[in-house]
N, C-alpha and C positions, 0 to 999 in steps of 0.2 A: 667611055672609060679612058682615063688618061694613064699613061705609063711612061717609064723612063727606060731608054735603051741602055743596057749594061755596057760600059766602056771596056771592062775587063774581059767579058765573055761575049763575043759576037753571036747574035741570034737569040740571046737571052734578054728578057725585059723584066723590070721590077714594077710590079703592080701594087699600088697602095690599097690596103684593105683596112676596114674598121669593123671587126666582128669579134665576139667572144667565142673562145674555143676551149675544148677540153684536150689537155696534153697527157698522153699515156704511152709509156714504153710497151710495145706489143710483146716483148720478151718477158715482161713481168719482173724484171730485175733492175737494180740501180735506183737512182734518185727519183725518177719519174715512173716507178712501178705502179704507183697509185694515181688515179686521175687528178689532175690539177687544172684549175680554171685560170685562163690568162686572156689577154687581149692581143689578137693578131694585128700587126701593123702593116706588114707588106709580105708579098709572095714573089719569089724569083721563079719566072716561068720560062720554059723552052717551048715555044709554040703555044699549044693549049695545055701542056703538061706541067703541073707544078713540080718544082725541083727542091725548093727550100722555103720554109715559112719562118718569119721572124715574129716572136711572141714576147710581150711585155707582161711580167707578173706583178702582183700587188706590192711586192717588196722593192720594185724598181728594176729588177734583173731583166735583161734583154738577152734572149737565147734564140738560136736557130734550130729548127727541127725538120726532119724529113717528112714527107706527106703522110706516111703510114702512122705517124704519131699524133696527127691532128684530126679532131672531129669537131665540126661546128656545133655550138650549143643547141641549135634548132634540130640537128640530126641526132644528137646524143640523148635528148629528152623530148621525144615527139609528143608525149601525152601532156606535158606541162605547158601552161600558157607562156607565151613569149613576151618579154618586156624590153624596154629601150636601152637598159644599161646593165653592166655587170653587177652593180650594187643592188639593183632591183631583183636580180635572179638569185641572190643569196637568201637562204631561208632565215627566218627570225629565230634566234636561239630560245626565246621564251615559248613560242607557240609551235615551232618547227614547221611553220607555214609561211607563205609570202605575206 
């Protein structure tokens, strides 16, 4: 795995990631009170501990979130079959199935 050492924070490294995640505010308040699907692009790590996740949403917004707000799609929906991209994970509005 390749990573970039953070110049601003010694001991921290930026790990590139490419996975679909569910973002949800654990307090249940605010803009992300409901689960939102996004694409995680990188994670700021301190040793083996994640500190900050960078997520890109469908509207192009790029936001940073703490680890408690992030759940990988594979962990969020263990009974559902896994597909290769975010578009394939969205259900069809006509049949409500993949």
